[in-house]
Every structure is written in C-alpha cells, then in structure tokens.
N, C-alpha and C positions, 0 to 999 in steps of 0.2 A: 552571525547566523548565515551570512553569504559564504563563508569558508566551509561550513558544514554542508550547505547545499551543493557547493562545487565538488566536494568529495563524493556525495551521493550521486551526483550527475555523472562523475567519472566511473563510478561502479556500475551505474545503469548502462552506460555506453559499452563498457567491457562485457557485461552480461548480454547485451543485445548482439554484439559481435559474435560471442560464443554461441548464442542461440541460432544465429543466422548461419554460422559455419557448420553446425551439426545438422541442421535441417535444410533441405534444398529450397523450401519455401515455407511460408506460414500457412495457417489454416485456410481452407477454401473460402473465398469471399473476403478474407482479411487482407489478402495481398494488395488489392487495389485501394483499400481504405488507408493503408499505412504509407506515409510519405517520409522521405529522408531529407532532413534540413542540412544547411551548409556545414554545421559542426559535426555531422555524421550521425546524429541522434535520430531515431525513428519516432515519428509522431502518429497518433491515431486521433483524428478529429481535433487537432490543435492541443492534444494532451500527450505527454510522454508515455510511450508504450513500455511497460515494465515486464520483462520476461520472467519465467519461472526460475531460470538459472541464477546461481550466485547468491541466493538468500537476500536479494535486494528488497523484496517486498517486506520482509520482516524488519529490515533496517528502516524503511520508510515509515512503517506503522509504529516502530519504537520511537522514532523522532516525533511523530505526530501525537503520540499518546503519553509518553513519559518525559518529555523534555521540560526544561525549567519554565518555558513560556506557555505550556499547555497544562491544564489542570485535570488530567484524566477525563477527556470528553467521552460521551456515550457513543453508541454505534452510529446514530444518525448524524450527529455533529461532526464526528471524525470522517465519515464517508463524504459529507458535503464539502468539508475542507480539502480532502484529498482528491476528489473527483475533478476539481477545477484544474489541477496540474498533472495528475497521473491517470493511467488507465491500464487495467489488465482484466482478463476474463474471470468472472466470479469475484470481483473486487468487494462488493458489499457483503457477501457471505464470508470471505476471508477476514474482513474487518470485524464482523459480528463474532466470529470464533475467537479472534485475537482479544477483543474486549472482554468476552465472557471468561477468558482464562487469566485475566489480570487480577492478581491477589488483592491489590489495594482497592480496586473497584468492588470486589466481592465483600471485603471487610466493611466498607462504607454502606453497602446496600443491604447487609444482613439486618441492620437495625430496623429497616422499614418493612420487614416481612413478618407475617403472623407466625407464632409458634405452631408447630405441627403437633396435633394431638392434645390431650389434656395435660395441664400443668401439675 
C-alpha cells in the first residue's frame, strides 16, 4: 500500500509543479494558505493540495473507491476518508459525481428503489 501511495505522491508533486509553472500564482487568498514542505509538496491546512492538472484527482478517487481494501464506499464515507489527507476546490462535489457514475454502485442500489409507474 505504501508503494502505491508513493507513486500517487510523485504524480501529485509533478502536477503541482506543472500547475505552478503555468500560473504565476494561485487563486487570490489561496496563496497565503498554501505552504511548501521540505519534500517540495504543497500543503493546504496540513492536507496535500491536489491540482486539476494531470488527472491525479481521478487516480486518487479510483484508489479510494475501487481498490481491494475498500468496498465501494458512499459519498460521505469516501469524502471523510479523503479529506484527512487531500484537498482541492470542489472536492465533495467531485466525489459525489464520481460515486454517482460508478456502475457497480448503481447496480447494487437499484434493488432498493421502488419501481416507477404501474407494474
């Protein structure tokens, strides 16, 4: 599990460098809240800042939702698990969209819905 985290962290660091190179600065008000640690990773309130570049957000959500050690958690559980370590703008909304598009979760939850209309 630590090997997988190391590769994700490397990809986050590369995406952060790419995002910082393209933009002169971050959003207004976000500049002073983000700090750079000794390994070069940018942190926002003691959580790793994940930029939009490099499709890293999807990789993180894949790992948290579809790995062998997680059992397709719902939106709230997945958000609470990820918010301890990562941060990005609109994180809860992105997680909700991701979980709503998971075919496995949709198949499981279909049984619990009422049929529409008359049978």
